[in-house]
PLY file of the C-alpha trace (Angstrom):
ply
format ascii 1.0
element vertex 61
property float x
property float y
property float z
element edge 60
property int vertex1
property int vertex2
end_header
-15.04 35.26 -0.20
-16.16 32.21 1.19
-14.87 30.68 4.50
-12.58 28.10 4.16
-13.78 26.10 7.36
-17.32 26.19 6.18
-16.36 24.82 3.04
-14.43 21.50 4.37
-17.17 20.93 6.91
-20.15 21.23 4.41
-17.72 18.92 2.05
-17.36 16.09 4.22
-21.25 16.42 5.50
-21.65 15.15 2.21
-22.46 11.91 0.56
-19.44 12.25 -1.18
-17.53 13.22 1.45
-18.97 10.35 4.06
-17.95 8.04 1.56
-14.51 9.63 1.70
-14.33 9.08 5.07
-15.17 5.69 4.97
-12.93 4.81 2.06
-10.54 6.76 4.31
-11.43 4.72 7.44
-10.89 1.06 5.69
-7.75 2.14 4.39
-6.25 2.85 7.68
-7.59 -0.51 9.30
-6.49 -2.66 6.19
-3.09 -1.13 6.82
-3.10 -1.76 10.51
-4.58 -5.23 10.28
-1.80 -6.28 7.43
0.86 -4.68 9.39
-0.01 -7.39 12.18
-0.27 -10.82 10.52
3.00 -10.48 8.94
5.28 -13.45 10.06
8.41 -12.68 11.15
11.41 -11.20 9.56
11.47 -12.45 6.15
14.43 -13.78 5.45
15.64 -13.87 1.44
16.84 -17.71 0.43
20.66 -17.54 -1.04
20.73 -17.46 -5.00
22.34 -20.25 -6.61
22.81 -19.66 -10.23
25.03 -22.32 -11.92
28.76 -21.37 -12.98
28.85 -20.35 -16.84
32.44 -20.99 -18.29
31.18 -19.52 -21.62
30.18 -16.36 -20.71
26.41 -14.83 -19.15
23.95 -16.68 -18.92
20.08 -14.97 -20.18
16.93 -16.30 -18.66
14.23 -15.68 -20.65
11.00 -15.77 -18.70
0 1
1 2
2 3
3 4
4 5
5 6
6 7
7 8
8 9
9 10
10 11
11 12
12 13
13 14
14 15
15 16
16 17
17 18
18 19
19 20
20 21
21 22
22 23
23 24
24 25
25 26
26 27
27 28
28 29
29 30
30 31
31 32
32 33
33 34
34 35
35 36
36 37
37 38
38 39
39 40
40 41
41 42
42 43
43 44
44 45
45 46
46 47
47 48
48 49
49 50
50 51
51 52
52 53
53 54
54 55
55 56
56 57
57 58
58 59
59 60
C-alpha cells in the first residue's frame, strides 16, 4: 500500500503538478483582481414595456 502523502508530494513536484499550481495561482489572482475592479452597486434599469391592449407581446430576437 502506498503512502498517500508521498504520492501527493511527488505529484506537485512534477511538471504537471507545477503547471497546476501556476494555474490555480492565476485563477486566484484573477478572482482577487476582478472583485476589486468592479464599480459600485449595480442598479438595474426599469423595464418599460408598452402595454398591449390586444394580448401578449412576443419579441423575437
